[in-house]
C-alpha positions in Angstrom: 9.5 24.9 70.8 9.7 24.3 74.5 10.3 21.0 76.4 9.2 20.8 80.0 9.8 18.1 82.6 7.5 17.6 85.6 8.9 15.2 88.2 6.3 13.0 89.9 6.2 9.7 91.9 9.2 10.7 94.1 11.4 11.4 91.1 10.8 7.9 89.5 8.7 9.4 86.7 8.8 12.6 84.7 5.9 13.8 82.7 7.1 15.3 79.4 5.5 18.3 77.8 6.2 19.7 74.3 4.9 23.3 73.8 2.7 22.8 76.9 1.1 19.6 75.5 1.5 16.4 77.5 3.2 13.8 75.2 4.1 11.0 77.7 6.3 9.9 80.6 9.8 8.6 81.2 10.0 6.1 84.0 13.0 5.0 86.0 13.7 1.3 86.4 15.0 1.1 90.0 16.9 -2.2 89.4 18.8 -1.1 86.3 18.9 2.7 87.0 17.8 3.2 83.4 15.0 5.3 82.0 12.4 4.1 79.5 9.8 5.9 77.4 6.0 5.7 77.8 4.6 7.8 74.9 1.0 8.9 75.0 0.7 9.3 71.3 0.3 6.6 68.6 3.3 5.0 67.2 3.6 2.4 64.5 3.8 -1.2 65.9 7.5 -1.6 65.0 8.3 1.7 66.6 6.5 0.8 69.8 8.5 -2.5 70.0 11.8 -0.6 69.5 10.9 2.1 72.0 9.9 -0.4 74.7 13.3 -2.0 74.5 15.5 1.1 74.6 16.9 2.4 77.9 18.5 5.7 78.7 21.0 6.9 81.3 19.0 10.0 82.4 15.5 11.4 82.4 16.8 14.3 80.3 18.1 12.0 77.5 14.9 9.9 77.6 12.7 13.0 77.5 14.6 14.4 74.5 14.2 11.1 72.6 10.4 11.1 73.4 10.2 14.7 72.0 12.2 13.6 68.9 9.8 10.7 68.3 6.8 13.0 68.8 8.1 15.6 66.4 8.9 12.9 63.8 5.4 11.4 64.1 3.4 14.6 64.2 5.4 16.9 61.9 6.2 14.2 59.4 2.5 13.5 59.0 1.8 17.2 58.4 4.6 17.6 55.8 3.9 14.8 53.4 7.0 14.3 51.3 6.6 14.6 47.6 8.2 11.8 45.6 11.0 13.1 43.4 9.9 10.7 40.7 6.6 12.5 40.1 6.3 14.5 36.9 4.1 17.4 36.1 1.0 16.6 33.9 0.1 18.9 31.1 -3.7 18.8 30.9 -3.8 21.0 27.8 -3.1 18.1 25.5 -5.8 16.0 27.1 -8.4 18.8 26.8 -7.6 19.3 23.1 -9.0 15.9 22.4 -12.5 17.0 23.6 -14.5 18.8 21.0 -17.0 21.2 22.5 -19.9 22.4 20.5 
């Protein structure tokens, strides 16, 4: 897994790429000298609200957080967790009740 940063807009914005796929930008707020995330992938509403409020000290830290959010969103969706409370169903007992001619 490779993370790439592409500086644009005179260094005020960095495009973030994860495995050569564009996932969003990190922008510098000139007045506060803090970086904020601008993801280009869908996040849940509560996550968007939290992401929009968080600020980072460097483009690197902001980019790493953007990649972490991306991996959490994409890879978590691919690997659906199995509830530990589920139990195996033995279908043999159910099939015994059917009498076939």
